[in-house]
N, C-alpha and C positions, 0 to 999 in steps of 0.2 A: 504494500500500500504506500509506503514511503517513496518508493521509486515512482509510483504513479503520480503522487502529488508533485514530486520534483519535476517530472517530465511535463506535467501540466503547466506549472508555473514558469518553466523555462520557455515554453511556447509563448506564454503571455509576455514574458520579458522581451523576447525577440520581436513580438508585435509592437511592444512599446518603443523599442529602439528604432524600428522601421518608421514609426509614425513621427519620431523626433526629427528624422531627416525630412519627412514631408513638411513638417511644420517649419523647419529651418529655411525651406525654399519659398515660403509664403510671406510676403511683406505684410506688415501690420500697420500701415500708416494711414489707413482709411478712417475718416471721422464719421461717426453716425450719432445716433441718439445715446447720450451718456448720462450717467447718474452717479451720485455719491450717497452711500448708505451709512448712517451713524446711529449710535445709541443716544439716549437723552443726555449723556455726559460729553457728547461730542467725539467719542472714540469711534474710529472706523470699524465696521463689521465685516470681517472676512467670511466668505462662504454663504453670504446671504443670497437668496434666489430672486432674480428679477424676471418676471414673465411679461412678455409683450402680447397684448390682445387687441384684436379689432373685431367689433361686433360680437364680443363674447368668445371668439375663437382664438386659441393660443397659437401664435405664429412663431415665436422663438422664446428661448429661455437662456439666461446667462447667469453666471455666478460671480460675485464680487471678488476682487483680488485682495491682497494684504492691505491696500490703501482704502478698501471699501468701495472701489470703483467698478462699475459695469459699463459695457458699451455694446450697442447693437449695430448691425451693418448699416451702411449708408443707403442701402436699397430701401429701407423703411422710411427714408425722408420723403418719398413720393406720396405717402399717405397724408390725408388731411388732419387726422388725429389718431392717437393710439392711447390705449389704457395700459398703465404699468401696475403690476401687482407685485409688491415687494414683501418677502416673508423671510423670517429667520427664527430659529428655535427659541422658544421662551419669549418671543416678542410678538406684539400685535401686528398682524398683517396690515399694510397700508395700500390703498388703491388710489392711483392718481391718473387723471386724464390730462394728457399732454397734447396741446394743439401745435399745428405746424409752425406757428410763429415762435414757439418756445424751443424748437429742436436744437438750435445752435447753443443754447445755454445748458449748463450742467444742472440736471434735476437733483435737488438735494432732498433726501428722504430721511426722516428721523423715526426710528422704531422704538416705541416705549415698551417696557416690560408687560407681559400679560398680567392683567389684574382686573378684578371686579370693580375697581374704581374708575376704569375707563368707560367711556360712553359706547353705545352700540356693540355690546358684547353679543356675539352670535353663539347660541348654545345648541343649534341643530345643524343637520346636514344641509348643504346648499346645492341646488341643481345648477350645474355649469356645463357648458358645451366644451368639454376638454377632449377626452378620448372617445366620447360618444355624445350624441345630442342630449341624452338624458342622464349623463353622469351626475352622481351625487357625491359631494366632497365634504368630508368631516375634517375640520382643521384642529389644531392642538387644543384650543379652548373648548370646542364641542366635545372632544374626547375626554377632557378633564371633567366636564359637567356630568357625563354619563356614568362616572364611577365604575368603569368597566373592570370586571374580573378577567374577561376574555374578549376576543374579537366579536363573539356572538352578541355580547351586550351592546356593542356599537351598532351592529347590523340590524338589531331589533328596532332601531329608530328609522328604518327605511319605510317608505310609504307602503301600506298594505300589510304591515307586520304588527304584532301585538307588543305592548310594553310589558316585559316579563322580568321577574326577579332572577338573579343569577342562579344557575344550576350547574354545578361542576361534577355531579355524581355520575353522569353518563356522558358519552362522547357527544361533541357538539359539531354537527355538520349543517351547512346552510343550503337552502333552496331559494331560487329566485324566480319570480314571475310564474308560479305554478301553485295549484292547490292539490296536486297529485300526492299519492301515498305509495308505499310499498316499492315495487321495482321502478315505477315512474319517478318517484321522489329520489330514489337512489341514483338513477341515471342523471337527473337534474343536478344533484349535488356533485357527482363525479365529473360533470361537464363544466364546473366552475373553476377557473384558474386563479391562483393567488400568486402575485408578484411582489417581492420585497426588493426594493431598489433595482428594479428591472430584472431580477432573477426569479424565474418561476419555480415555486416549490409545489410538490404534488404528492399524491398518495399512490402513484403508479408502481412503486417498488415494494409496497406492503403486501406480503404474502402470508400473514399470520392467520391461517385458517385451517380447519380440518379438511379432509377430503370432500370436495364438492359432490362427488359422484353419489356417495351413500347418504350424506347429510342434507343435501339440498342447500340452497343459498341461505336460508334463515338459520339452519342448524350447523352451518359450517364455521360460524364464528365462535371462538372460545368465550364462554360466559364466565369470566373470572369472578370468583366469589365476591359477593357484595355488589356486582354489576357496575363498578366504578371505573374500571380500566379496560373495558372491552376495546379490541382493535376495530378499525373501520375499513377492513378489506372490502373491495368492490364498491366503496363509497367515496365521498369527498374527504377532504383533509379535516382532521380533528382540530377545530379552532382553539381548543384549550392549549395546544402546543405552540402557539404563536405568542412570543413575549410582547407585553404591552408597555414595558418600561421606557423604550426609546423610540416610540412611534411619533412622527411629526404630523403626518396627514394620511388620510385614507380616501381613495377614490373608488367608487363602486360603479362598474359598468354593467347595467342590466340589459341594455339593448345591444345594438350593433357597434362593436368597437372598431377602431381603425385597423388597417391591414397590418400594422406593426405587431399586433398581438394575435397569437394563434393557439391551437390545441385546446380549444374550449368551445362549448356549444350553448351554454346557458349563462354566460356572464364572466366577469373578471373583477378581482379585487386588487387594486394597486396600492401598495403600502410604501410610504417614504419614511425612512428613519432619520434621526437627528444628526446634524453635522455642524460643528462650530462650538464656540465657547458658551457654556451655560453654567449656572450655579449648581451646587449640590441640590438634588431634588429627591426628597423622600416621600413616598406615598403609601398609604395603607387603607384597606377597606375591610370591613367585617360585616358579614351577613349570616346570621344564624350560626351554623357550624362551618361556614366558609370564611377564610381570611386570606388576604394577599398583601405582600410587602414588596416594595421595589425601591431601588436607589440608583440614580443616574447622575452623571456629571460630564460636562464637556470642558476639556482643558485646552487653553491656548498655548501651543508649544513654541510660539514665536513665528515671525514672518517666514523663516526658511523651513521650519519643521512642520507647520500646519496646525491641525487640531486633532485631538484624540477624544472620542466620546465612548463612554462605557455605560453599561446598564446591567443590573442584576435583579432578578425577581424570584419570589418564592410564593407558591400558592398551596393552600391546604384546604381540604373540604372533607367534612365528616358530619353528616346530618344527625347522627346519633352517637354522641361521645361515649356511650356505654358499649358500643359495638365497634371495635377498632378494625374489624374486617372491612367495613364499608367506608373506606377513605380514599382520597385522591391527593397525592403530593407531587409537586413538580417544582423544579428549580431550573432557571435559565440564565444565561449570561451572554453579553455581546460586547464587542470592541470594534470600533470603526475609526480608522486613521485616515484623515483627509489632508492632502498636501497639494499646494500649487507648485507643480514642478517647474513650470515656466510661466510667463505671462499669459500663455494661451493653452496650457495643458494642466488639467487637474486630475488627480488620481485619488481613489478611495479604496482602501483594503479593509475587509470586514471579516471577523471571526464570530460565528454564532454557535452556541452549544446549548443543548437542552436535554434534561434527564428527569425521569420520574424517580421518586425515592421510595416506591412501594416495595416493601420487603415481604417475606413469606407471611401470608395471612391464614390464620387458622383459628377456629373457634374451639376453645378448650372443652366446651360442653357438648361438642358434636362427636358422638361415638363412631361416626363413619370415617374419622381421621381426614375429613375433607380439608384440603389446603390448596391455596393458589398463589401464584407469583407471576407478576408481569413486569418485565424490565424493558425500558426504552432509552436509548442513548442516541444522540445525533450530533454531528459536527459538520458545519458548513463554512467553507472558505470561498470568498468571492472578491474579485478585483474589478473595479470600474474605472476606465480612463476616458476622459472627455477632452477633445481637441477643438479649439476654436480656430478654424483655418481661414474664415472670412473669404472664401472663394464662391463664385456663382453656384456651382453644383455641390460644393462642400463647405457650407458655412459652419456646420457643427458635425463632428464625428464622435461616436462613442463605441467603445469595445468593452464587453463585460464577460469575464471568465468566472466560472463557478465549479466547485467540487464539493460534493457532500457524501458522507458515509454515516451509517448508523448500525446499531445493534438492537435487535428485538428478540425477546425470549419470553415465551409463555409456558407456564407449567401449571398443571392441575393434577391432584391425586385424590383418590376416593377408595375407601375400604369396601370391597365387594363381598357380598355374602349371599351366595346362590348355589345352585346345583353345579356339579362339574360339567364342563362343556368341551366338545371337540373343536379344535381350531386347525386351520390350514396355515402354512407359513411360507410356501415357495412363491417366488415372484415370476414364475413362468407358467404357461399353460400346460396342463397334464394331470395325470392321475398318480396319487402317491398316498402313503400312510401318514396321516396327521397324528396329533396326540391330544390327550385330554389335559386340561388345566384344572386345578382344584377350584372349588367354589368360593373359597375364602382367600383373598389376596389383596394386595394394595395396587390398584390400577393407576396407571400414570399416563398422562398426555403431555407431550413436549413438542414445541415448535420453535426452531431457531432460525432467525432471519438476519441477514446482513445486507441491507439495501445499500446500493451505491449508484451515484449518478454524477455526470459532469456535463457542462454545456459551455458554449461560446456564442455570443451575440454581437453582431457589428451593425451599427445603424449610422446613416448619413443623411443630413438634412441640408437642402439648398437654401440659398437666399431667396428673397421675394423677386420673382422674375416676371417680366412683362412680355406678353405675346398675344397677338390677335385681339387686342383691346381689353384683355383681362389680365389679372395677376395670378401667377402660379407659384406654389411652393411644393417642391418635390421631396419625398422621403424614400430612401432605399434601405434595404437591410437583408442580412442573411443570418441564419441561426442553425445551430447544430446541437443536439443533445443525445446522450446515450444513458441508458439505465439498465441495471441488472441486480441480481441478488445472489450473494455468495454464502448464504447460510447453510447449515446442515439440514434445514427443512424439517419435515415431519419425522421425529425420532420415535418411531413406533416399535414397541417391544412386544412380540407375539406372546410372551409369557405373562404379560400384565396388561392385556387390552382393557380399555374402559368400556368399549362397546363390542359385543361378540355377535357375529353373524347378523349384523343389522342390515336388513334388506338383502340378505344372503351375501353380504360383503364384509370383508375385514381389511383394515388398513395395513399397508406395508411401509417400511422406511422409504422416504422420498427425499432425495438430496437436491436442494435448489442449486448448490454449487455445481453439481454434475449434470443437471437436467435443464437448467434455465439459462438461455443465452441472453446476450446483451441486445436490447432493442435500440436501434439508431433511427433518429428522425432528423430530417433536413428540411429547411424552409427558406424561401426567399420572397420578398414582397416589394411592391412599389406603390406609393400613395401620392396623389396629386391633389392638393387643396387649392381650389380655384376661387377667386374673388372677382366679382364684377357687378354690373347693374342690369336689371331686366325691368323694362317699363318704368325706368327712373328709380326703381327700388333696389336696394342692395341685396346680394345673395352670396352664400358660401356653398360651394359644391365640393364634396370630398369623394374622389374616385380612387378606389384602391383595389389591388389584386394581390392575393397571396397564394403561393403554391407550396403545399406541404407534401413531403415524401414521408408518409407515416405507415408503419406496418407493411412496408414493401408496396405501398400504393400511392399514386399521385392524386392529391386532392386539391382541385382548383377552387378558390374561394373569392369570388367577386364581392365587393362591398361598396355601397353607394350611400351618401348622405347629402341632403339638400336642405339648406336653411334660408328662408326668404323673409325679409323684413317688410311687412305690409304696412307698418306704421312705426313711428319712433319708439312706441311702447310695446308693439306686438310683433311676433315673428312666428312663422310656420316652419315646421321641420318634417321631413320624410326620410326614412332610412330603410335600406334593404341589404341583407347580408346572408352569406352562406358560411357556415363554420363546421369544422370537423373535430372529433375527439377520438384519439387512439385508445385501444383497450389497455388495461394494466397488465403487468406480468402475471397476476393471479388469474386474469381472464384467459390469457394465452397459454399458460403452462399449468393446468390442473394435474393432479397426480393420476396415474393410470388406475383403471378400475379392476378390482380382483373379486370375481364371483367364486365363492367356495361352496360347491354343491356336494353335500354328503351323499355317498353311495351306500355305505354301511356305517351305522352309528350304534355300536355295541359296547355298552359300558356295564361292567360288573362290579366295579370297585377295586379290581385287581388289574395291574398293568399286563400281566401275562395273558389273561383271558379277555382283555378288552381290545377293541379295534375301531379305529375311526378312519375309514377309507373315504377320501375326498377327491373331487375333481375340481381343479382351479382353472377358470377361464379368465385370462388376462386380456383386457381391452384398453388400448391406448386412448388417451383423452386430450392430447395436445390440440389446441385450437388456433393454430397459426393461420387458418383460413378466415378468421373473424374479420369482418369489415369494420371500418371506423364509423362511429355514430355521426350523424349529420343533422344539422338544424337549419331550416330556412326561416328567416325571421323578417317581418315587416313591422315598422313602427311609424306612427303618425303622431305629431305633437304640436301643441300651441303654447307659447310662452308669453308672459306679460311682465313688464318691469317698469315701475314708475317710482321715481326718486321720492315722491311725496306720499305715495299710498303703500306700495309694497311690491312684492314679486311672487309669481306663481307659474305653474305649468300643469298641463294635462297631456298625458301620453297614452295612446291606445296601441296595443301590440297584438300580433298574431304569430305564433311559432308552430311550425310543423316539424316534428321530430321523427326521424327515420333511422332504422337500423340500430336502435338502442340495444343495449346488452341485457339479455333476459335468459331465463332457464326454461328448460322443457324436459319432460320425461321420455327417455328413450329405452325401448325394450330390446333386449339381446336374446332372442330365442336360441337356445343351445342344445345340441344333441349330446346326450351322455349315455355311456354304456350302463347296462344293468348287471350287477354282480350278485352272485349267490355265495353261500359260505357253509362250512362244516366245522363243527367243534371236535377237535382232536381228543384222543384219550387223555393227553396230558394237559387238557383245558386250553390249549392254544387254539387259535382260529385259522383255518385255511379258507381262502376266498378264490373265486374263479369267475371269469365272465360267463354269463348265461347265453351270450350270442344275440341277445335282444338289446334294443336301444329305446330310450325314452326322450321326450322333449321337455325341457324346462322353459315354459312360456312366461313365467312371472318374474324373470330377472330384469329388473328395472334400475336404471341409473339416471342421475341428473346431469344434463349437459348445458353448456353455455352456447347461445347463438345470438344472432342479430334479430331476435323476434320481438322487438318492442317498437311499436309505432304509436304516436300520440299527438295530440294537438292541445296547445295552451293558448288562450286568448283572454284579454281583459283590459283594464284601464287603471292607471295610477295618476294621482293628482296631488298637488301640494300648493299652499299659498301662505305667505307670511307677511304680515303688515309691517310697516315701519314703526319704529319706536314712538309711541304716543307720549309726548312729554307731560301732558296734563295728568295722565294716569300712571306714568312711569312704567308702562306696560306695552308689550307687543303681543299679538295673537297669531296663531297659526293653525292650519288644518291640513291634514294629509290623510291619504287613504288609498285603497285599492280594491278592485273586484276582479277575481280571476275564475276562469272555468277551464277545467282539464278533462279532456276526453281520451280515454284509453281505447285505442283502435286495435292494437295487437297484431304483430307479424305472425305470432303463433295462433292462427285462426281456429285451430282445433286442438283438443286434447285427446290423448289415447289412454284407454283403460283396459285392464284385463276383463274379459267377458265373464259373466256370471256362470255358475255351474250348469244352469239350464242351457245357456248358449253354448258352452263347451261341449255338451253332449250332442249338440247339433253340428259340431265341427267348427264353431266360431271361437277364435281365441282373443281377438282385440276388437274394440268398438271405439269409434271416433265420435266426439260430441263438439258442438260449437263452444269455443271458449267464452266465458262470461265477460261481458263488456261493462264499463262503468263510466259515470260522469260525476265529477266532484266539483264543488264550488266553494269559494272562500271570500270573505270580505271583512275588512277592518277599517274603521274610520277613527282617526285620532284628532281631538280638538285640544289645543293647549294654549296656555297663557304664560308669559314670562315677565314677571315684575322685577325690575332692576333699579336699585337705588345706588348709583355710583358713589355718592358722598360718603356712604358708610360701608361700601364694598359688600353689598347684600343682594342676593337674587333668589327668587322663589319661582318655581315652575310647577304648574298643575297640568297634568296630562290625563284626559278622559278618553278611554277607548270604548268604541261602540262596535259590537260584533253581532251581526244578525245570524240567526240559526238557519242556515240554508240547507236545502235538500241534498242529501248524498244518495244518488240513485244508481242502483245496479239493474241492468236489464234482466228480464225474466230468465231464469236458468233454463236452458234448452234441455229438456229431459229426453228429447227424441234424437236418435243417432243420425249421422249424416253418411256414415260408411262403416263397414266392418271388414275384418280380415279373417280368412279361413285358415285352417291348419295346413293347407297346401300353399300358403303365402299369397293366394289370390285375394285382391282387394275388390270389394263390391260397393259401389256408390249407391246411395239411396235418394230417391226423390222425396220431397216433403210428404206426398201422399203415401208412399211406401213406408216411410218412417213412422207415420201415425196409424198404420194399419194394426188392427188388433192381433194379427198373426205374428207380428214382431214385438209384441208387448214385453216379451222376456228381455228385450234389449233396452227398455226404458229405464231411466234413472229414477231413484226415489225423488219425490217432489214435496216441497214445503212452501206454503203460501207466503212465508216471510221472505222468500228469495225473490219475490216479484219486485218489491220496493221497500226501502228502509227510509223512514221519514222522521225527522226531528222537528218538533213544533214547540212553542210558537215561533213563527218566522220573524217576529219583531225584534228578537235578539235581546242583548243585555249590555249594561255599562259596567266598566271597571275604572276606578279613579286612582291615580298615582300622583305622587308629589315629590319634588326635590327642593331642598333648601341648601344654600351655600353662603357662608360668611367668611370674609377675609379680614385678617388682623395684621395690621402693619405691612401689608403687601407681601409678606413672606410666610404667613400661616393661613391655611384655608381649612375650614371645617365644613363637612358636607353630610347631609342626611337624605336618603331616598327611601320613600315608603311606597310599596306596591300593594295594590288592592286595599288602599288605606281605609275604605269604608266597609271592608270585609263583605263585599257583595257575594251572594251565594245563588247564582242563577240556576234555574231548574229546567230540565227538558222533559218532554212527554213523548214516550214512544207508543205509538198506536199500532196495535196488531191488526193486520188486514183481515185476519180470519174471523175474529169475533168482536172487534171494536173495543176491546179492553184497553185501558190506559194505564201505563206504568210511569211513575214519576221518579226522577233521580236527579242528583246534582249534575250540572253540565260544566265540565272543564273548570271546576272550582279549585282555586289556589288560595290558601289563607294569607293573611297579612304578612308581609315580609319587609324587613327594614335593613337597609345598608347604612352603616356609619363609616365615614371616611375622614381622613386627615392628610394634608400634605404640608411639607415644610421645605422651604428653600433657604439656603444659606451659602 
């Protein structure tokens, strides 16, 4: 591994040297829009970020040098006016409109420290046209206000999501723009990409699961005792594992992102970490049995050495202190060194590490000796180099290198107490003598994973170019990433199996190191952002194309976005895009299937006179033919922005998801010989083939395929008023309504025929798969009362959630086809399927399968409150109360068969309070 790391960074060093020569050839004497950034004491701020925007669209971004100076290309001098957004860690972001007459002067910007004593504090996410038309950005102050234990607590502030109390007891995965559940929700979450400083982190190398073949998707995941440290194989990234201590801003792309970002189908989360001098910052939050602590600091190492930022965080969660089994413990640390190598080259090197501290968990009162252990360690090294070349086609160039490696180990033991059982142990197809294991033993499950990945991304952005009466800004880029897993895999011990002959299957050892190859993905993209006028009104057109070589397939991805200003306060936007997501290693490399079919199972209690004759059928399960999931998405929006009233937006979307990753049942009919036996005088057993053969029709395994098609559509909206001085308050409303329709690529399911059908020579019967439609809606109304004079703010958030119908189509009890024992398949017409002569093929029917309805549809309210008080600008005390009025909404389930009504609590969560404190010094 050390050699791999060295090789990796040697390549990066050579790339850096080569770009030094490029920079040396480029003259830097061009004068453009310039600015000076200082703090309130008049000291220049190095590594402040200056973004140049026009009509809300970001055209360029620069970083201040050691003198606090930034400069944009002279090409921007052709614009009538620009908006500069200046930000720095622990400072309040300033937005300045610069008109053409002011371009020749140096724009001086003073950034005050973040404080509740400042006016116009923004405590919510803001919709910005950054990397998509509907991007929502949370800045540093908004993140502080939300008192987040994990990234999930931030994302719950998105339109259409509920305000919920922190919950660290189970894995946290996010879904965007969907109301789906089960496999649909899993695919949605898996298709969300997370980028930290331009580096994509993913769950694609996670293979911590049992054999998919016998356990199915739901049963394949190890249920660590207490349910607090489950792995999220086949799912999205566990948001608990992302450190919060050093985050500067978060951008959430729910719609169509620019062509720069790939390998996602349902959105992206862009995280920017802190860089630059900051005071020591200590933060703590406590909620019930959960607590978090973090310490962060940014050191100024001098003009030549740059800045060093570090952060360390610890999180502990235990809902019941009397039970130490149900706990979650995590520690993380990060170091980021940022240096201005020359006046035009900036480099950042980051080290991030994360580990859980869960030790062996056992309940001393459990006589089954049940014990569990889950270990996760990760180390990520990344290097980002930015070059300001100031050439037409290469105004800014960035190169990002990343290497990450981890350790994952899952262990469960359980004291078995049952009858002796025969087991097979060979990993090849054939007949042999197995053996009997005792009924009382300590069963063990172990899975060892060592995920590893590395990547390189190179991006180049042009200056603002003029052609054909419009302005263009081009972006180009290439990306490469590779991922694998070098763990020992499933360490199955045939002498101590946890599950014996489950679905006629037993697990064998499966080494990831020997069986799982590295998956390599390559991509290139081009994006042209065009600005012009149509019917005297301004417009922005983004035309991008991305080509990904994923899973040995080429995936073309066109993306278009159009923004049109119909009025100085109103704009319309339309976007369309195609995006792909490659399968994970767990999808591609499941363990082989081993069917153990007993031919003679003779147990007397004595080894000499016992015999277990077994036939093992090995079936490979590698899924290298899986296609990449694809999403076609259209988005239409309208935005409003008035300096005196407020700002808001409404976005409607439609997503068609194809080739999603799903499971299905596959039957493996196997012919086996029939054996007879004799008991010898010495009590031993002799066996011999009878000459006859039988068929095992019920051998079924779970396979992964691209059998998931679905549609998501809905609307999201948000509006926030300007600060009303008379009331010292601003108001906001946000919400969403989504509908998800499961279409299903697996249109039918296959089941073993009943005994009556088998007597007629029918072995399998096909039925239409159950279809479903789900809906979800949440509306949030909030008020933020801010009194800067005393550094005080109170926010009230009211969530309204209507109870919408969740409808399943009527289960089809009638078959559509059947298979005979000679392997001929017979399709049935609807009339034939309903014929009384084939009633023995009908499924059992239940009236409740027609429709499940929750009423009343008027829904319910939940009220939440946040209060923060700042003392002397360096101490902040915060309290958040969830479901503060202890609302207990009820639901009524009406049975379709007899009209009876059952009343139960609906989604009730008791009052929860988070107390937090932060100290800066």
